[in-house]
C-alpha positions as a printed Julia matrix, in Angstrom:
118×3 Matrix{Float64}:
  14.45  16.45  -31.92
  15.48  20.06  -31.14
  14.81  23.21  -32.77
  16.41  24.51  -36.31
  19.06  27.23  -35.78
  16.97  29.85  -36.98
  13.94  29.23  -34.93
  16.76  29.26  -31.9
  17.49  32.96  -33.12
  14.72  34.05  -33.53
  13.79  32.88  -29.72
  16.34  34.79  -28.37
  17.46  37.53  -30.67
  17.06  41.07  -29.51
  14.59  40.3   -26.27
  15.08  39.32  -23.0
  14.52  35.3   -22.73
  11.77  33.99  -20.39
  11.13  31.09  -18.81
   8.51  30.17  -21.65
  11.3   30.88  -24.42
  13.74  28.47  -22.38
  10.89  25.91  -22.24
  10.46  26.2   -25.89
  14.11  26.14  -27.09
  15.38  23.22  -24.51
  12.19  21.3   -24.65
  11.23  21.64  -28.2
   7.55  22.44  -26.52
   4.97  24.47  -28.52
   3.45  27.53  -26.79
   0.01  25.26  -26.09
   2.07  22.84  -24.55
   3.67  25.34  -22.03
   0.27  26.53  -21.52
  -0.9   23.47  -20.85
   2.59  22.52  -18.39
   1.54  25.59  -16.41
  -2.38  24.83  -16.05
  -1.39  21.58  -14.7
   1.28  23.49  -12.07
  -2.23  25.08  -10.9
  -3.37  21.62   -9.82
  -4.27  17.83  -10.97
  -6.51  18.09  -14.29
  -8.43  15.59  -16.51
  -8.67  15.8   -20.0
 -11.41  17.82  -20.27
 -10.69  20.33  -17.58
  -7.25  20.65  -19.43
  -9.27  21.49  -22.73
 -11.4   24.39  -20.95
  -8.17  25.4   -19.51
  -6.4   26.34  -22.63
  -9.31  26.52  -24.66
  -8.8   23.38  -27.12
 -10.85  20.55  -28.26
 -10.52  17.25  -25.89
  -8.54  15.6   -28.68
  -5.79  18.36  -29.06
  -5.6   18.49  -25.25
  -4.94  14.73  -24.94
  -2.24  14.63  -27.66
  -0.24  17.9   -25.88
  -0.47  15.72  -22.28
   0.79  12.48  -24.41
   3.69  14.7   -25.24
   3.97  16.07  -21.93
   4.13  13.06  -20.19
   6.46  11.08  -23.09
   9.03  14.54  -22.39
   8.78  13.57  -18.52
   7.02  16.93  -18.16
   3.72  15.42  -16.74
   2.66  12.21  -15.46
  -0.99  10.83  -14.93
  -2.54   8.66  -12.32
  -5.8    6.55  -12.78
  -8.52   6.67  -10.82
 -11.44   4.44  -10.4
 -15.18   5.87  -11.15
 -17.69   5.26   -8.46
 -20.14   3.73  -11.74
 -17.21   1.36  -12.93
 -14.29   2.06  -15.08
 -11.5    4.92  -14.81
  -9.89   8.15  -15.42
  -6.57   9.61  -15.16
  -5.84  12.7   -13.43
  -2.19  14.93  -14.97
   0.25  16.33  -12.72
   2.8   18.27  -13.62
   6.34  17.05  -12.82
   7.78  19.13  -10.19
  10.09  22.17  -10.86
  13.08  20.42  -10.13
  12.43  17.74  -12.99
  11.72  20.22  -15.3
  14.73  22.08  -14.29
  16.81  19.01  -14.61
  15.39  18.48  -17.84
  16.31  21.38  -19.27
  20.15  21.13  -17.95
  20.38  17.98  -19.95
  18.84  18.95  -23.29
  21.17  22.18  -22.87
  24.26  19.98  -22.28
  23.3   17.73  -25.12
  22.42  20.7   -27.36
  26.14  22.32  -26.37
  28.09  18.7   -26.98
  26.05  18.51  -30.56
  26.56  22.39  -31.49
  30.44  21.48  -30.13
  30.78  18.76  -32.55
  29.11  20.65  -35.35
  31.74  23.5   -34.8
  34.5   20.76  -35.09
């Protein structure tokens, strides 16, 4: 679930941490997933809108969205098309939800590190 020690060290050593660094470390997100999250923060998007925003193809955007939804960082709403059928619009979770998820993962990581050091 979490990054390895060397990956974490490479993110935090010898530089000022940014929100993106913390998200990458605590939420185990790839940079493109962070880009997608911030694209959704600008407003709801369907898969194709997101694909254009992050310069990826549709299938990559779909996988990224599924990962964000599974981690609780995004959610989707089903909307009906006038001609029949439906589509999904994706939204970023609230900033409070993001902070809560990062705190939970930090506490979990801290607990696991403490157990390893015993």
